[in-house]
C-alpha positions as CSV (number, residue, x, y, z in Angstrom):
1,M,123.1,107.5,73.7
2,S,121.9,110.9,72.5
3,S,120.8,113.5,74.9
4,W,117.2,113.5,73.7
5,K,116.9,109.8,74.3
6,K,118.2,110.2,77.9
7,A,115.7,112.9,78.5
8,A,112.8,110.8,77.1
9,K,113.8,107.9,79.4
10,S,114.0,110.0,82.4
11,N,110.6,111.5,81.8
12,Q,109.0,108.0,81.2
13,K,106.2,107.2,83.7
14,V,106.4,104.0,85.7
15,H,103.1,102.2,85.5
16,R,102.2,100.4,88.7
17,E,99.3,97.9,89.3
18,R,96.3,99.7,90.6
19,A,95.5,99.2,94.3
20,Q,92.1,99.0,95.9
21,P,90.7,102.4,96.7
22,A,90.2,103.2,100.3
23,S,86.4,103.7,99.7
24,R,86.2,100.1,98.5
25,A,88.5,98.5,101.1
26,H,85.5,96.8,102.7
27,L,85.1,94.6,99.5
28,G,88.4,92.9,100.1
29,I,91.6,92.7,98.0
30,L,91.3,94.0,94.4
31,E,91.4,91.1,91.9
32,K,94.6,91.1,89.7
33,K,95.0,89.6,86.3
34,Q,96.7,86.4,87.7
35,D,93.8,85.9,90.1
36,Y,91.3,86.3,87.2
37,K,93.4,83.8,85.1
38,K,93.1,81.1,87.9
39,R,89.4,81.7,88.3
40,A,88.7,81.6,84.6
41,D,90.7,78.4,84.1
42,D,88.8,76.7,86.9
43,Q,85.5,77.8,85.5
44,H,86.4,76.6,82.0
45,E,87.4,73.2,83.4
46,K,84.1,72.9,85.2
47,D,82.2,73.9,82.1
48,D,84.0,71.3,80.0
49,T,83.2,68.6,82.6
50,L,79.5,69.5,82.5
51,K,79.5,69.4,78.7
52,L,81.1,66.0,78.7
53,L,78.6,64.6,81.3
54,R,75.7,66.0,79.2
55,K,77.1,64.3,76.2
56,R,77.4,60.9,78.0
57,A,73.9,61.3,79.4
58,L,72.5,61.9,75.9
59,T,74.4,59.0,74.3
60,R,74.1,56.4,77.1
61,N,72.6,53.0,76.5
62,P,69.2,52.6,78.3
63,D,69.8,48.9,78.8
64,E,73.2,49.4,80.4
65,F,73.6,48.1,84.0
66,Y,76.3,48.4,86.6
67,H,76.3,47.4,90.3
68,H,76.6,50.9,91.6
69,M,73.0,51.5,90.4
70,I,71.8,49.2,93.2
71,N,74.5,50.1,95.7
72,S,73.6,53.8,96.0
73,K,70.5,56.0,96.1
74,V,69.4,59.6,96.1
75,Q,67.6,60.9,99.1
76,K,66.2,64.5,99.1
77,G,68.5,65.5,96.3
78,E,71.6,64.1,98.0
79,H,73.6,61.0,96.9
80,H,74.2,58.3,99.5
81,E,76.1,55.1,99.4
82,L,74.2,52.1,100.8
83,E,75.9,50.9,104.0
84,K,77.0,47.2,103.8
85,E,77.4,44.9,106.8
86,D,81.0,44.6,107.8
87,E,82.3,41.0,107.5
88,H,84.8,41.6,110.3
89,T,84.4,42.3,114.0
90,P,86.4,45.3,115.4
91,S,88.8,42.9,117.2
92,Q,89.4,40.9,114.0
93,I,90.2,44.1,112.1
94,R,92.5,45.3,114.8
95,L,94.5,42.1,114.9
96,M,94.6,41.9,111.1
97,E,96.0,45.4,110.9
98,T,98.6,45.1,113.6
99,Q,99.8,41.5,113.7
100,D,101.1,39.1,111.1
101,L,100.1,35.6,110.2
102,K,102.8,33.9,112.3
103,Y,101.7,35.7,115.4
104,I,98.1,34.6,114.9
105,N,99.2,31.0,114.3
106,M,101.3,31.0,117.4
107,K,98.5,32.4,119.6
108,R,96.0,29.9,118.2
109,T,98.4,27.0,118.9
110,M,98.8,28.3,122.5
111,E,95.0,28.4,123.0
112,A,94.6,24.9,121.5
113,N,97.3,23.6,124.0
114,K,95.6,25.3,126.9
115,I,92.2,23.9,125.9
116,E,93.7,20.4,125.7
117,R,95.2,20.7,129.2
118,L,92.0,22.0,130.7
119,Q,90.0,19.1,129.1
120,G,92.5,16.6,130.5
121,R,92.3,18.1,134.0
122,L,88.5,18.3,134.1
123,H,87.9,14.9,132.4
124,M,84.5,16.3,131.3
125,T,82.9,14.6,134.4
126,D,79.5,16.2,134.0
127,V,79.3,15.0,130.4
128,A,80.4,11.5,131.4
129,N,77.7,11.3,134.1
130,R,75.0,12.2,131.7
131,T,76.1,9.7,129.1
132,K,74.0,6.5,129.0
133,N,76.2,3.4,129.7
134,K,75.4,-0.3,129.7
135,H,77.2,-2.8,131.9
136,I,76.3,-6.5,131.6
137,F,76.8,-8.8,134.6
138,F,76.7,-12.6,134.0
139,V,75.2,-15.0,136.6
140,D,75.1,-18.8,136.9
141,D,71.4,-19.3,137.4
142,M,68.0,-17.6,137.8
143,E,68.1,-17.7,141.6
144,E,71.3,-15.7,141.6
145,A,69.8,-13.3,139.1
146,K,66.8,-12.6,141.4
147,S,68.9,-11.9,144.4
148,F,71.6,-10.0,142.4
149,D,72.5,-6.6,143.9
150,V,74.5,-4.2,141.8
151,A,75.7,-2.1,144.7
152,D,76.9,-5.2,146.5
153,R,78.6,-6.4,143.3
154,L,80.4,-3.1,142.8
155,Q,81.2,-2.8,146.5
156,T,79.8,0.8,146.7
157,H,76.9,2.7,148.2
158,P,73.5,2.4,146.3
159,S,73.3,6.2,145.9
160,L,76.5,6.1,143.8
161,I,75.3,3.6,141.3
162,G,74.3,6.2,138.7
163,R,77.7,7.8,138.6
164,K,80.2,7.0,135.9
165,T,83.1,8.8,137.6
166,N,84.4,9.2,141.1
167,R,82.5,6.2,142.5
168,P,84.5,5.1,145.6
169,R,84.1,1.7,147.2
170,L,82.7,1.0,150.7
171,D,86.1,0.6,152.3
172,Q,87.1,4.0,150.8
173,L,83.9,5.6,152.1
174,E,84.7,4.4,155.6
175,K,87.9,6.3,155.6
176,L,86.2,9.5,154.6
177,V,84.9,11.7,157.5
178,I,82.9,14.7,156.4
179,E,82.9,17.5,158.9
180,A,81.5,21.0,158.8
181,D,84.7,22.5,157.4
182,D,84.7,19.8,154.7
183,E,81.4,21.1,153.4
184,K,83.0,24.5,152.8
185,A,85.8,22.8,151.0
186,I,83.4,20.9,148.8
187,L,81.6,24.2,147.9
188,A,84.9,25.8,147.1
189,M,85.9,22.9,144.9
190,N,82.5,23.1,143.0
191,D,83.0,26.8,142.5
192,A,86.6,26.3,141.2
193,R,85.3,23.6,138.8
194,E,82.6,25.9,137.5
195,K,85.2,28.6,136.9
196,S,87.3,26.1,135.1
197,Y,84.5,25.3,132.7
198,Q,83.9,29.0,132.1
199,E,87.6,29.4,131.3
200,L,87.4,26.4,129.0
201,K,84.4,27.9,127.1
202,S,86.1,31.3,126.7
203,R,89.3,29.7,125.4
204,V,87.3,27.6,122.9
205,D,85.6,30.8,121.6
206,R,89.0,32.6,121.5
207,E,90.6,29.7,119.5
208,K,87.7,29.7,117.1
209,E,88.0,33.4,116.5
210,L,91.8,33.1,115.9
211,T,91.2,30.3,113.5
212,I,88.8,32.5,111.4
213,I,91.3,35.4,111.4
214,Q,94.1,33.0,110.3
215,Q,92.0,31.7,107.5
216,K,91.1,35.2,106.3
217,M,94.8,36.3,106.4
218,E,95.9,33.2,104.5
219,L,93.3,33.8,101.9
220,K,94.2,37.5,101.6
221,Q,97.8,36.5,101.1
222,S,96.9,34.0,98.4
223,L,94.8,36.6,96.5
224,R,97.9,38.9,96.4
225,E,99.8,36.4,94.3
226,K,99.8,36.9,90.5
227,R,97.7,34.4,88.6
228,A,96.7,33.9,85.0
229,R,93.0,33.9,85.9
230,K,91.4,35.7,88.8
231,P,89.8,33.4,91.4
232,K,86.0,33.3,91.6
233,R,84.3,34.1,94.9
234,I,81.8,31.3,95.8
235,K,80.8,32.5,99.3
236,K,81.0,35.9,100.9
237,G,82.9,36.2,104.2
238,T,81.1,36.9,107.5
239,K,82.1,37.5,111.1
240,D,81.9,33.8,111.8
241,S,83.5,32.4,108.6
242,A,86.1,33.3,106.0
243,P,85.1,33.8,102.4
244,V,85.3,30.9,99.9
245,Y,87.1,31.3,96.6
246,K,87.5,28.9,93.7
247,F,91.0,28.9,92.3
248,K,91.7,27.5,88.8
249,Y,94.3,24.8,88.8
250,E,97.6,26.1,87.5
251,R,100.5,23.8,86.6
252,K,103.7,24.7,88.3
253,R,106.9,24.5,86.2
């Protein structure tokens, strides 16, 4: 390399990017070209989007309809989605998200078995006593019919005639001696029976809720399967019932 080229290279000035002057430091960092490039590209993208939306607004069909027109509205210049009623209770959503179908089926079966055992133990005595029942007695003649006594025929106390269950005979009543302590025991038994009926009611409600969750999960699993034609929804699901879909019959190979 010649000597004059070396001298020109050594005397060449290094151009550095201009920094923000100290008097303008309160305005922040000085914008560089790469910062301007990002800002310009973002602004051009927004301008193109607005231009496309204006074109669609000018060429849209005035008779066009889509469901989002009635599912949203503008209030005070702000767009709001219409809130729809949730078809699941919070407990149903929690179970559907955390547990699987086999677990729900197992819990529902356990509740059904407990309900069956409770009903067998309680015998539904109150319902039986309110049920109208007919018992026909046959006599030989009219004189016997006039003097016929139901309590004497059934060998029980007259005050127990209207009962359908737990109607002891006179010889059994003679063996029973009710004392002051027995009254407390009877009250305790009545209280325990009332609690049993409350437990039965809560378990029936629980079994019903698990059945609804199981139906919803089975339906959701069926909708995931690939089908030639999409099923049609007949009835929307609610908190107390699963949705109803109509599936087109498909022949299995």
